[in-house]
C-alpha positions, 0 to 999 in steps of 0.5 A: 431182511428177505427169505433169501437173505437169512437162507444164506445166511445159515447156510453159512453157519453150516458145517460142510456134513450139515451143507451135504444133508441140507442139500441132499434134504432139497434134491429130494423135492424134485424128486418124482416118487418124493413129491408124489407122497408129498403129494398125495391126499391124506388117508380120512379113511376111519380107523375101523376094529378089523383094522385093530383087530390086524395091527393088533395081530402082528404087534403080537407075532413081533413081541413073540418073535414071529418075525422074519427078515427082509432078506428071508421073505425076499428068498422066500418071493423069488422062489 
């Protein structure tokens, strides 16, 4: 059985909602922005002690509730 035949068989077994989601995912493959991320080189820069310190500070801020909503952040940018 060819790949296309297998795909057709599987598509027939999908619900309408599943088929809609599969179609959306297939369409993403042709989106320029998605392709740019997909084809970008792997970030192989090593994680540094400074990176870990910054991440730890961020995690501590989240745990302590020192956060702002997306709406608040956008409002600050629009000022």
